[in-house]
Backbone as a chain_set.jsonl record, in Angstrom:
{"seq": "MIAQALQPISDEIEGLQVYAWGDRNQTPPAVDFYPDSEFQRGAGFSVGSKRVNWVVRARVNNADGHAAADLLYRLLEPTDPASVEAALAAVDVVVPADGSVSGFTVSSDDPTGEMIGAVWRVAMFL", "coords": {"N": [[7.668, 43.655, -18.16], [7.992, 44.06, -15.372], [10.767, 43.855, -15.153], [11.553, 46.094, -16.655], [10.49, 48.103, -15.045], [12.093, 47.876, -12.793], [14.627, 48.488, -13.691], [15.537, 51.277, -13.525], [16.466, 51.452, -10.893], [18.986, 50.417, -10.923], [20.52, 52.52, -11.742], [20.804, 53.918, -9.443], [22.11, 52.295, -7.616], [25.258, 51.182, -7.533], [26.514, 48.694, -9.645], [24.287, 47.039, -9.457], [22.464, 44.236, -10.452], [19.792, 43.308, -12.524], [17.67, 40.71, -12.854], [15.552, 38.913, -14.98], [14.421, 36.569, -14.126], [14.332, 33.916, -11.696], [17.393, 33.49, -10.233], [19.887, 31.399, -9.206], [22.595, 31.773, -9.09], [23.462, 34.434, -8.728], [25.216, 37.545, -9.072], [25.748, 39.517, -6.507], [25.154, 43.019, -5.729], [21.735, 42.21, -6.373], [18.576, 42.022, -8.06], [15.891, 39.948, -8.581], [13.127, 38.246, -10.181], [10.351, 36.004, -10.044], [7.759, 33.531, -10.783], [5.164, 33.389, -8.34], [4.092, 31.022, -5.795], [1.331, 30.589, -6.068], [0.536, 31.265, -9.048], [-1.311, 32.183, -11.098], [-4.534, 33.605, -11.054], [-7.851, 33.555, -11.875], [-9.895, 36.319, -12.631], [-12.083, 36.905, -13.999], [-13.495, 36.675, -17.322], [-12.137, 37.733, -19.488], [-9.547, 39.378, -21.453], [-7.215, 41.059, -19.491], [-8.271, 40.361, -17.148], [-7.007, 38.436, -15.75], [-5.115, 37.651, -13.005], [-1.776, 37.644, -12.198], [0.767, 36.465, -10.09], [3.81, 37.481, -8.623], [7.08, 36.999, -7.244], [9.337, 39.252, -6.067], [12.674, 39.662, -5.538], [15.35, 40.916, -3.658], [18.827, 40.766, -3.275], [21.855, 40.929, -1.42], [25.403, 40.939, -0.847], [26.609, 39.585, 2.148], [29.073, 39.903, 3.329], [30.168, 42.224, 4.427], [28.436, 43.172, 6.9], [27.273, 45.617, 7.82], [27.355, 47.324, 5.553], [25.795, 45.762, 3.846], [23.302, 45.797, 5.159], [22.744, 48.567, 5.042], [22.433, 48.889, 2.255], [20.216, 47.212, 1.743], [18.306, 48.536, 3.3], [18.005, 50.849, 1.772], [16.805, 49.775, -0.557], [14.427, 48.89, 0.544], [13.209, 51.158, 1.626], [10.502, 53.204, 1.068], [10.638, 55.882, 0.141], [13.137, 56.307, -0.896], [15.3, 56.899, -3.698], [16.186, 54.493, -4.71], [14.233, 52.669, -4.18], [12.524, 49.629, -4.313], [9.79, 49.197, -4.092], [8.73, 51.738, -4.844], [9.628, 51.866, -7.494], [8.199, 49.745, -8.651], [5.598, 50.623, -8.201], [5.425, 52.66, -9.999], [4.712, 51.521, -12.338], [1.733, 51.011, -13.732], [0.272, 48.57, -13.863], [1.271, 46.892, -11.938], [0.687, 45.751, -8.753], [0.565, 45.57, -5.133], [0.525, 42.232, -4.107], [-0.329, 41.053, -1.726], [0.276, 42.929, 0.048], [2.529, 42.423, 1.511], [5.873, 42.752, 2.588], [8.954, 41.396, 3.067], [11.157, 41.249, 5.912], [14.705, 41.298, 6.497], [16.083, 38.491, 4.909], [17.307, 35.124, 4.4], [17.876, 33.393, 1.521], [16.538, 30.254, 0.501], [17.779, 29.027, -1.613], [20.396, 29.714, -1.416], [22.803, 28.193, -0.253], [25.169, 28.807, 1.071], [24.693, 30.972, 2.637], [25.681, 33.477, 2.275], [24.426, 35.661, 1.255], [22.034, 38.174, 1.99], [18.632, 39.272, 1.97], [15.539, 40.73, 0.742], [11.998, 40.402, 0.235], [9.361, 41.048, -2.011], [5.932, 40.68, -2.656], [4.067, 40.753, -5.488], [1.487, 41.632, -7.888], [0.065, 41.377, -11.176], [-2.306, 42.437, -13.595], [-3.466, 40.79, -16.367]], "CA": [[7.215, 44.878, -17.546], [8.623, 44.203, -14.062], [12.188, 44.126, -15.378], [11.672, 47.498, -17.076], [10.209, 48.952, -13.884], [13.201, 47.79, -11.843], [15.884, 48.924, -14.29], [16.065, 52.556, -13.023], [17.149, 51.296, -9.603], [20.402, 50.14, -11.183], [21.2, 53.811, -11.837], [20.985, 54.408, -8.077], [22.973, 51.393, -6.853], [26.358, 50.754, -8.39], [26.696, 47.265, -9.826], [23.064, 46.264, -9.28], [22.035, 43.406, -11.567], [18.363, 43.004, -12.54], [17.446, 39.457, -13.581], [14.136, 38.679, -15.28], [14.136, 35.181, -13.766], [14.984, 33.539, -10.451], [18.744, 33.056, -10.565], [20.594, 30.899, -8.031], [24.014, 32.146, -9.148], [23.531, 35.877, -8.937], [26.313, 38.352, -8.575], [25.087, 40.581, -5.751], [23.736, 43.141, -5.405], [20.878, 41.771, -7.468], [17.136, 41.912, -7.91], [15.316, 39.037, -9.562], [11.722, 37.956, -9.924], [9.913, 34.708, -10.551], [6.356, 33.294, -10.448], [4.848, 33.009, -6.973], [3.573, 29.652, -5.708], [0.043, 30.669, -6.763], [0.916, 32.21, -10.091], [-2.418, 32.821, -11.813], [-5.879, 33.488, -10.503], [-8.823, 34.19, -12.759], [-10.724, 37.359, -12.036], [-13.113, 37.164, -14.995], [-13.378, 35.868, -18.528], [-11.613, 38.479, -20.632], [-8.186, 39.886, -21.337], [-7.16, 42.07, -18.443], [-8.938, 39.88, -15.947], [-6.185, 37.405, -15.126], [-4.134, 38.188, -12.063], [-0.603, 36.798, -12.032], [1.51, 36.841, -8.89], [5.26, 37.376, -8.744], [7.97, 37.268, -6.12], [10.475, 40.105, -6.421], [13.64, 39.4, -4.473], [16.614, 41.643, -3.691], [19.852, 40.106, -2.471], [23.139, 41.609, -1.321], [26.459, 40.154, -0.201], [26.623, 39.848, 3.581], [30.445, 39.883, 3.833], [30.222, 43.403, 5.289], [27.058, 43.234, 7.388], [26.784, 46.995, 7.9], [27.115, 47.797, 4.183], [24.667, 44.987, 3.322], [22.082, 46.331, 5.766], [22.499, 49.895, 4.47], [21.936, 48.729, 0.896], [18.854, 46.686, 1.815], [17.427, 49.614, 3.782], [17.702, 51.715, 0.619], [15.856, 49.078, -1.422], [13.163, 48.751, 1.271], [12.66, 52.474, 1.993], [9.623, 53.656, -0.025], [10.93, 57.219, -0.367], [14.493, 56.354, -1.438], [15.328, 56.74, -5.153], [16.482, 53.09, -5.021], [13.138, 51.871, -3.63], [11.877, 48.635, -5.173], [8.35, 49.471, -4.044], [8.422, 52.918, -5.653], [9.846, 51.523, -8.905], [7.089, 48.912, -9.098], [4.373, 51.43, -8.176], [5.431, 53.53, -11.174], [4.108, 50.753, -13.431], [0.329, 50.949, -13.317], [-0.315, 47.237, -13.774], [1.842, 46.149, -10.823], [0.076, 46.113, -7.47], [0.955, 44.623, -4.083], [-0.323, 41.036, -4.134], [-0.943, 40.895, -0.416], [0.779, 44.005, 0.891], [3.637, 41.995, 2.367], [7.28, 42.927, 2.235], [9.68, 40.71, 4.134], [12.346, 41.858, 6.481], [15.908, 40.668, 5.971], [15.928, 37.045, 4.803], [18.321, 34.327, 3.72], [17.155, 32.575, 0.542], [16.775, 28.817, 0.609], [18.663, 28.578, -2.697], [21.747, 30.205, -1.143], [23.247, 27.316, 0.828], [26.311, 29.363, 1.794], [24.232, 32.007, 3.552], [26.498, 34.665, 2.063], [23.599, 36.772, 0.813], [20.783, 38.451, 2.673], [17.767, 39.964, 1.035], [14.168, 41.082, 1.084], [11.066, 39.865, -0.755], [8.09, 41.732, -2.239], [4.983, 39.884, -3.413], [3.312, 41.688, -6.313], [0.577, 41.031, -8.866], [-0.24, 42.122, -12.388], [-3.51, 41.989, -14.27], [-3.203, 40.597, -17.795]], "C": [[7.882, 45.105, -16.187], [10.101, 44.53, -14.234], [12.41, 45.576, -15.79], [11.44, 48.439, -15.9], [11.383, 48.986, -12.925], [14.505, 48.353, -12.381], [16.397, 50.269, -13.756], [16.776, 52.468, -11.671], [18.634, 51.055, -9.817], [21.194, 51.426, -11.405], [21.534, 54.355, -10.452], [21.976, 53.576, -7.271], [24.027, 50.821, -7.79], [26.455, 49.227, -8.43], [25.449, 46.417, -9.676], [22.7, 45.533, -10.559], [20.537, 43.161, -11.441], [18.167, 41.79, -13.441], [15.955, 39.248, -13.775], [13.778, 37.207, -15.07], [14.784, 34.936, -12.403], [16.341, 32.933, -10.765], [19.48, 32.655, -9.296], [22.029, 31.395, -7.972], [24.186, 33.629, -9.424], [24.858, 36.443, -8.46], [25.677, 39.511, -7.83], [25.841, 41.903, -5.882], [22.882, 42.808, -6.632], [19.413, 41.818, -7.059], [16.669, 40.956, -8.989], [13.838, 38.869, -9.258], [11.35, 36.658, -10.614], [8.468, 34.479, -10.136], [6.184, 32.859, -8.995], [4.243, 31.611, -6.969], [2.137, 29.555, -6.223], [0.237, 31.721, -7.846], [-0.266, 32.925, -10.717], [-3.734, 32.553, -11.109], [-6.817, 34.228, -11.445], [-9.654, 35.196, -12.004], [-11.865, 37.722, -12.978], [-12.825, 36.344, -16.236], [-12.775, 36.61, -19.71], [-10.157, 38.858, -20.402], [-8.203, 41.01, -20.308], [-7.815, 41.61, -17.16], [-8.204, 38.709, -15.299], [-5.159, 38.08, -14.234], [-2.994, 37.182, -11.953], [0.25, 37.365, -10.903], [2.997, 36.544, -9.057], [5.927, 37.591, -7.396], [9.113, 38.103, -6.666], [11.439, 40.02, -5.247], [14.91, 40.217, -4.695], [17.601, 40.89, -2.806], [21.163, 40.877, -2.556], [24.127, 40.695, -0.601], [26.554, 40.561, 1.262], [28.029, 39.834, 4.166], [30.704, 41.069, 4.764], [28.794, 43.669, 5.741], [26.481, 44.632, 7.427], [26.443, 47.53, 6.507], [25.92, 47.063, 3.568], [23.354, 45.532, 3.868], [21.746, 47.703, 5.189], [21.905, 49.797, 3.066], [20.505, 48.192, 0.894], [17.878, 47.737, 2.336], [17.051, 50.547, 2.634], [16.657, 51.075, -0.282], [14.477, 48.97, -0.773], [12.465, 50.087, 1.537], [11.814, 53.036, 0.852], [9.957, 55.026, -0.609], [12.337, 57.354, -0.955], [14.444, 56.217, -2.965], [15.629, 55.302, -5.599], [15.391, 52.151, -4.517], [12.55, 50.906, -4.655], [10.383, 48.919, -5.232], [7.97, 50.658, -4.924], [8.593, 52.625, -7.143], [8.686, 50.698, -9.438], [5.78, 49.696, -9.141], [4.283, 52.344, -9.386], [4.836, 52.842, -12.396], [2.679, 50.45, -13.018], [-0.224, 49.548, -13.135], [0.233, 46.406, -12.616], [1.242, 46.673, -9.529], [0.591, 45.159, -6.402], [-0.003, 43.435, -4.091], [-1.039, 40.862, -2.808], [-0.441, 41.948, 0.565], [1.994, 43.629, 1.714], [4.982, 42.313, 1.737], [8.049, 42.296, 3.381], [10.71, 41.637, 4.757], [13.558, 41.184, 5.87], [15.732, 39.155, 6.013], [17.181, 36.422, 4.217], [17.558, 33.393, 2.795], [17.518, 31.111, 0.69], [17.684, 28.3, -0.499], [20.066, 29.168, -2.585], [22.307, 29.39, 0.024], [24.424, 27.866, 1.63], [25.886, 30.397, 2.822], [24.999, 33.307, 3.401], [25.692, 35.872, 1.614], [22.399, 36.93, 1.737], [19.92, 39.261, 1.721], [16.435, 40.331, 1.624], [13.286, 40.626, -0.064], [9.798, 40.707, -0.784], [7.2, 40.769, -3.002], [4.074, 40.865, -4.151], [2.444, 40.927, -7.304], [0.416, 41.978, -10.042], [-1.543, 41.583, -12.948], [-3.221, 41.935, -15.763], [-4.485, 40.392, -18.545]], "O": [[8.295, 46.224, -15.883], [10.63, 45.392, -13.532], [13.353, 46.216, -15.324], [12.12, 49.457, -15.774], [11.646, 50.017, -12.305], [15.405, 48.666, -11.602], [17.603, 50.4, -13.548], [17.599, 53.324, -11.347], [19.453, 51.445, -8.985], [22.417, 51.424, -11.27], [22.45, 55.166, -10.307], [22.611, 54.087, -6.349], [23.718, 50.074, -8.718], [26.476, 48.561, -7.395], [25.531, 45.192, -9.758], [22.635, 46.138, -11.629], [20.059, 42.837, -10.354], [18.46, 41.834, -14.636], [15.179, 39.391, -12.83], [12.919, 36.67, -15.771], [15.687, 35.672, -12.004], [16.419, 31.949, -11.501], [19.677, 33.482, -8.406], [22.619, 31.431, -6.893], [24.986, 34.017, -10.275], [25.519, 35.897, -7.577], [25.116, 40.408, -8.46], [27.049, 41.901, -6.122], [23.26, 43.089, -7.77], [19.062, 41.676, -5.888], [16.998, 41.12, -10.164], [13.355, 39.296, -8.21], [11.943, 36.267, -11.619], [7.981, 35.156, -9.23], [6.965, 32.058, -8.483], [3.917, 31.074, -8.027], [1.763, 28.518, -6.771], [0.117, 32.92, -7.59], [-0.24, 34.147, -10.858], [-4.01, 31.448, -10.64], [-6.592, 35.395, -11.768], [-10.069, 34.953, -10.871], [-12.539, 38.733, -12.779], [-12.007, 35.424, -16.206], [-12.897, 36.145, -20.842], [-9.612, 38.683, -19.312], [-9.131, 41.819, -20.283], [-7.909, 42.368, -16.194], [-8.736, 38.065, -14.394], [-4.43, 38.972, -14.666], [-3.218, 36.01, -11.651], [0.427, 38.577, -10.78], [3.383, 35.492, -9.567], [5.397, 38.28, -6.524], [9.781, 37.704, -7.62], [11.065, 40.276, -4.102], [15.477, 40.211, -5.788], [17.248, 40.433, -1.719], [21.532, 41.404, -3.606], [23.738, 39.8, 0.15], [26.578, 41.75, 1.579], [28.177, 39.762, 5.386], [31.387, 40.924, 5.778], [28.029, 44.324, 5.033], [25.31, 44.821, 7.099], [25.38, 48.116, 6.302], [25.123, 47.669, 2.851], [22.396, 45.71, 3.115], [20.586, 47.975, 4.879], [20.98, 50.536, 2.728], [19.67, 48.668, 0.125], [16.744, 47.817, 1.864], [15.905, 50.985, 2.538], [15.725, 51.746, -0.725], [13.465, 48.958, -1.474], [11.24, 50.125, 1.661], [12.345, 53.318, -0.222], [9.592, 55.306, -1.75], [12.687, 58.419, -1.463], [13.606, 55.473, -3.475], [15.353, 54.939, -6.743], [15.615, 50.943, -4.438], [12.128, 51.319, -5.736], [9.782, 48.885, -6.306], [6.991, 50.59, -5.668], [7.795, 53.082, -7.962], [8.232, 50.924, -10.56], [4.945, 49.465, -10.016], [3.189, 52.762, -9.766], [4.495, 53.501, -13.379], [2.446, 49.713, -12.06], [-1.121, 49.355, -12.313], [-0.287, 45.325, -12.337], [1.28, 47.87, -9.245], [1.012, 44.048, -6.725], [-1.22, 43.623, -4.083], [-2.231, 40.556, -2.778], [-0.703, 41.867, 1.765], [2.452, 44.424, 2.535], [5.19, 42.162, 0.533], [7.817, 42.629, 4.543], [11.076, 42.667, 4.191], [13.444, 40.555, 4.817], [15.289, 38.6, 7.019], [18.009, 37.104, 3.614], [16.672, 32.67, 3.251], [18.667, 30.77, 0.972], [18.299, 27.245, -0.347], [20.837, 29.128, -3.544], [22.287, 29.849, 1.166], [24.653, 27.431, 2.758], [26.621, 30.675, 3.77], [24.973, 34.151, 4.296], [26.21, 36.989, 1.593], [21.823, 35.947, 2.204], [20.425, 39.865, 0.775], [16.221, 40.256, 2.834], [13.75, 40.477, -1.195], [9.23, 41.04, 0.256], [7.676, 40.098, -3.918], [3.403, 41.695, -3.538], [2.64, 39.733, -7.532], [0.6, 43.191, -9.931], [-1.849, 40.401, -12.791], [-2.783, 42.923, -16.352], [-4.466, 40.213, -19.763]]}, "num_chains": 1, "name": "protein.A"}
């Protein structure tokens, strides 16, 4: 569901790759997602009452810092057609897990530091 929600962003950003798993060897620009450190929390005893938490991560090549920042601003800007937040909000079952969106970050699984990115924490009810 998250991968489908993010796919339209690739129409807005040339070459954007959407990975349905955390991928250490991405070709940027890329958006991936993976289970958060607290993945599942029960909210009841029936279907539709399990909350699962995901990390959605966008990464871009930092070789040209200005271009990288411009691209990340587009992904972070809620009103931009390339907005990750807007794409996820279009899917009714995806909600902000804690309302947090990171600023520019360097991922710990990128030892070269060649990519910068941003992170959204989201949840789904299953």
